[in-house]
C-alpha positions in Angstrom: -9.8 -47.9 -48.4 -10.3 -48.1 -45.2 -9.8 -45.0 -42.4 -8.7 -45.9 -39.4 -10.8 -45.3 -36.2 -10.4 -41.6 -34.8 -8.7 -43.2 -31.6 -6.1 -45.0 -33.9 -5.1 -42.0 -36.0 -5.0 -39.4 -33.1 -2.1 -38.8 -30.8 -3.5 -40.2 -27.9 -0.5 -38.5 -25.9 -1.0 -35.6 -27.5 -5.0 -35.3 -26.7 -4.4 -36.3 -22.9 -1.9 -33.6 -22.5 -4.4 -31.2 -24.1 -7.2 -32.5 -22.0 -4.6 -31.9 -18.1 -3.6 -28.1 -19.3 -6.8 -27.3 -19.8 -7.4 -29.1 -16.5 -5.2 -27.1 -15.0 -6.1 -23.7 -16.2 -9.8 -24.1 -15.5 -8.5 -25.0 -11.5 -6.0 -22.3 -11.8 -8.4 -19.8 -13.1 -11.6 -20.5 -10.3 -9.1 -20.6 -7.7 -8.2 -16.8 -8.6 -11.8 -15.9 -9.2 -12.0 -16.8 -5.4 -9.4 -14.9 -4.5 -11.2 -11.7 -5.6 -13.0 -11.0 -2.7 -9.9 -11.7 -0.5 -7.9 -9.5 -2.6 -10.2 -6.7 -2.2 -10.0 -6.9 1.2 -6.3 -6.9 1.6 -6.6 -4.1 -1.0 -9.2 -2.4 1.6 -6.6 -2.6 4.5 -3.8 -1.1 2.7 -6.5 2.1 1.6 -6.9 2.7 5.0 -3.1 3.1 5.7 -2.6 5.4 3.0 -5.8 7.3 4.2 -4.2 7.9 7.7 -1.1 8.8 5.8 -3.0 11.7 3.8 -4.8 12.7 7.0 -1.6 14.0 8.3 -0.1 15.0 5.3 -1.9 18.6 4.9 -2.0 20.5 8.3 -2.4 23.4 8.8 0.0 26.0 10.1 -2.3 26.0 13.3 -1.8 22.4 13.5 1.6 22.2 13.0 2.4 25.2 15.6 0.5 22.5 17.6 2.0 19.1 17.4 5.7 20.4 18.5 7.2 16.9 18.9 6.8 16.1 23.1 4.0 18.3 23.4 0.8 17.3 24.9 -1.3 17.5 21.2 1.6 15.4 19.4 1.3 12.8 22.7 -2.7 12.9 22.0 -2.0 12.5 18.1 0.3 9.8 18.2 -2.2 8.1 20.4 -5.2 8.5 18.4 -3.1 7.4 14.8 -1.8 4.4 17.2 -5.9 3.4 18.2 -7.2 3.5 14.8 -4.5 1.4 13.1 -4.8 -1.1 16.1 -8.3 -1.8 14.7 -7.2 -3.1 11.4 -3.7 -4.9 13.2 -3.3 -8.5 14.4 -3.6 -7.8 18.0 -0.3 -9.7 18.7 2.0 -8.8 15.8 4.1 -6.5 18.0 4.8 -4.2 14.7 1.8 -1.8 15.9 4.8 0.7 17.0 6.9 0.5 14.2 3.9 0.7 11.6 2.9 4.5 13.0 6.1 5.7 13.0 5.8 6.5 9.2 3.2 8.6 9.8 4.2 10.4 12.4 7.3 10.8 10.7 5.1 13.3 8.2 3.7 15.3 11.2 8.0 15.9 11.9 8.9 16.8 8.9 6.1 19.7 8.8 6.7 20.7 12.4 10.4 21.1 11.3 9.5 23.4 8.0 11.0 20.7 5.9 7.5 20.2 4.0 4.0 21.2 4.0 1.7 20.0 1.6 -1.3 22.4 0.6 -2.8 20.2 -1.7 -2.5 16.6 -3.3 -3.3 17.0 -6.8 -3.4 13.6 -7.6 -2.5 9.9 -7.3 -2.0 7.1 -9.2 -0.9 3.4 -8.0 1.4 1.4 -9.7 2.7 -2.3 -9.9 0.5 -3.4 -7.3 1.0 -6.8 -6.5 -0.7 -9.4 -4.0 0.0 -12.7 -3.0 -2.3 -14.8 -1.0 -0.9 -18.2 0.5 -3.6 -19.4 3.1 -4.1 -17.8 6.1 -1.4 -14.8 5.0 -0.7 -12.7 2.5 1.6 -9.7 1.0 0.6 -6.7 -0.7 3.1 -4.3 -2.3 2.7 -0.9 -4.7 4.4 2.5 -5.4 1.9 5.3 -5.0 2.8 8.3 -7.5 1.6 11.9 -5.3 1.8 15.1 -7.4 1.6 17.6 -4.8 1.5 21.8 -4.1 3.1 22.9 -1.4 6.3 24.2 0.5 9.3 21.8 -0.4 13.1 21.8 0.3 15.1 22.3 -2.9 18.0 20.9 -2.8 19.2 22.6 -5.8 19.0 26.0 -3.9 18.9 24.7 -0.4 16.3 26.4 0.2 12.3 25.7 1.2 10.0 26.9 -2.0 6.9 27.0 -2.8 6.0 24.6 -5.7 3.3 23.3 -8.1 2.9 20.0 -9.0 6.3 18.4 -7.1 5.9 14.7 -7.4 6.8 11.7 -5.2 6.5 8.1 -4.8 5.5 6.6 -1.8 6.3 2.7 -1.6 4.2 0.3 0.7 4.5 -3.1 1.5 2.4 -4.6 3.9 2.0 -8.2 5.3 -1.2 -9.6 6.3 -2.8 -12.2 8.3 -6.0 -14.3 8.6 -7.9 -14.0 11.6 -10.9 -15.5 12.4 -11.9 -15.5 8.7 -10.8 -12.0 8.5 -7.4 -10.3 7.0 -5.7 -7.7 9.4 -2.5 -6.4 9.2 0.4 -7.9 10.6 3.1 -5.9 9.6 4.2 -3.1 7.8 7.2 -3.8 6.1 8.2 -0.5 4.4 6.4 2.5 4.2 8.8 5.1 2.6 9.1 8.0 0.6 11.4 9.3 -2.2 12.8 12.3 -2.9 10.8 15.2 -4.3 10.8 15.8 -8.1 10.4 19.5 -9.1 8.4 20.6 -12.3 8.5 24.3 -12.7 
């Protein structure tokens, strides 16, 4: 009994579909591998913003007393933070002032006595997404902080010393590539959840 040649026995449409699928998978995988350095550069810029927030979230009592709103020290610190953040920003973005404001609000919160973080016990990053489309990109993540210090407890309507309070920080950033380097274009969201107490 004569066997049909291989190409007569197989479904050529199926084989073609599998070859096409393999080519698409290879292309997508290669593209993602090529974007790894880009994602890392974007992640490092986001980390710099997080670091700036953390810098002012653990102020000493002496620093807090010096940084009363409208004081020369507060104005000096505002300029320092803005100048540092400008290094990571697109020069003509127009969103620099808005983006430094969440950092300044951490100072104000401590000056008013609503919070004073004495120790950051730990931080975990969750739900990180980075999307890149040619020369623009978006980053979003949630940072879960475990903190010790003085926090306003709405259950007692008082500020209390607390160990292991938890608080989420939500961060969304838009980026733009300028002269081959990623820069922050806008901080779309830099907000904190309420404090969750663990006593």
